[in-house]
C-alpha positions as CSV (number, residue, x, y, z in Angstrom):
1,V,0.0,0.0,0.0
2,Q,1.3,3.4,-0.9
3,V,-0.1,6.9,-0.3
4,V,1.1,10.1,-1.8
5,E,0.0,13.4,-0.3
6,S,0.1,16.7,-2.2
7,G,-1.4,20.2,-2.2
8,G,0.3,21.8,0.7
9,G,2.0,25.2,0.7
10,L,2.3,28.6,2.3
11,V,-1.0,30.4,2.9
12,Q,-2.0,33.5,4.8
13,P,-4.3,33.2,7.8
14,G,-7.9,33.0,6.6
15,G,-6.9,31.4,3.3
16,S,-7.7,28.0,1.9
17,L,-5.9,24.9,0.6
18,R,-7.0,21.6,-0.8
19,L,-4.9,18.6,-0.1
20,S,-5.0,15.4,-2.1
21,C,-4.0,11.8,-1.2
22,A,-3.6,9.2,-3.9
23,A,-3.6,5.6,-2.8
24,S,-2.3,2.5,-4.6
25,G,-1.8,-1.1,-3.9
26,V,-5.2,-1.4,-2.1
27,T,-8.8,-1.8,-2.9
28,F,-9.4,1.8,-2.0
29,S,-13.2,1.6,-1.9
30,N,-13.0,-1.0,0.9
31,Y,-11.4,1.3,3.4
32,A,-12.2,4.3,5.4
33,M,-9.5,7.0,5.1
34,N,-8.0,9.3,7.7
35,W,-6.2,12.6,7.5
36,Y,-3.6,13.3,10.3
37,R,-1.3,16.1,11.0
38,Q,1.8,16.6,13.0
39,A,3.0,20.0,14.1
40,P,6.6,20.7,15.2
41,G,7.2,19.3,18.7
42,K,3.8,17.7,18.9
43,E,2.4,14.3,18.5
44,R,0.6,13.3,15.3
45,E,-3.2,13.8,15.6
46,L,-6.2,12.6,13.7
47,V,-7.9,15.5,11.9
48,A,-10.7,13.9,9.8
49,R,-12.1,10.6,8.8
50,I,-14.4,9.4,6.0
51,D,-16.0,6.0,5.6
52,S,-15.4,3.8,2.6
53,V,-18.3,5.1,0.6
54,G,-18.1,8.7,1.6
55,T,-21.3,9.0,3.4
56,S,-20.0,9.4,7.0
57,T,-17.4,11.9,8.1
58,N,-15.8,12.9,11.5
59,Y,-13.6,15.8,12.5
60,A,-11.4,16.9,15.3
61,D,-13.0,19.7,17.3
62,S,-10.2,22.0,16.3
63,V,-11.1,21.8,12.6
64,K,-14.8,21.2,12.7
65,G,-16.7,23.7,10.4
66,R,-13.5,24.7,8.6
67,F,-12.2,21.5,7.0
68,T,-14.1,19.1,4.7
69,I,-13.0,15.6,3.9
70,S,-14.2,13.9,0.7
71,R,-13.2,11.0,-1.6
72,D,-13.4,9.9,-5.2
73,N,-13.2,6.1,-5.2
74,A,-12.9,6.1,-9.0
75,K,-9.7,8.0,-8.7
76,N,-8.4,6.2,-5.5
77,T,-8.1,9.7,-3.9
78,V,-9.1,11.4,-0.7
79,Y,-9.2,15.1,-0.3
80,L,-9.1,17.6,2.5
81,Q,-10.5,21.0,1.8
82,M,-9.2,23.5,4.4
83,N,-10.8,26.9,4.8
84,S,-10.3,29.7,7.2
85,L,-6.8,28.5,8.0
86,K,-5.2,29.5,11.2
87,P,-1.5,29.6,12.2
88,E,-2.1,26.7,14.5
89,D,-3.1,24.6,11.5
90,T,0.6,24.6,10.4
91,A,1.8,21.0,10.3
92,V,2.7,18.2,8.0
93,Y,-0.5,16.5,6.8
94,Y,-0.7,12.7,6.2
95,C,-3.3,10.3,5.0
96,R,-3.7,6.7,5.9
97,T,-6.2,3.9,5.4
98,S,-8.3,2.8,8.4
99,P,-7.4,0.3,9.6
100,R,-3.8,1.2,8.9
101,L,-2.1,-0.6,6.0
102,G,1.4,-0.1,4.8
103,S,3.5,2.8,6.2
104,W,3.2,6.6,6.5
105,G,3.7,8.6,3.3
106,Q,6.0,11.6,3.1
107,G,3.2,14.0,4.0
108,T,2.6,17.5,2.7
109,Q,3.6,20.6,4.5
110,V,1.0,23.3,5.3
111,T,2.3,26.6,6.6
112,V,-0.2,29.3,7.7
113,S,1.6,32.6,8.2
114,S,1.4,36.2,7.3
């Protein structure tokens, strides 16, 4: 199983980014998908989760109402739309199947700064 995250970058507070995660080596539509993030000096935390068919989602309280997780099973891809970004959203963002298969990808860096 391999995942490749992309879409990160530098954005000003209040801005938006859309992250993508392409998965391979797995029957993508059989698995829920999670987005995690890890800020400098902090533990990795679960940010958002989507079930295998995209009908159920869950979010960490810190991102609820600002982030939206979605998926396209035809493209083996999960997305994270991030709006109203704050400096505390700065982190490396990772995706992973649930339950976890394979290893962590390289992640994509999101930096929110003016």
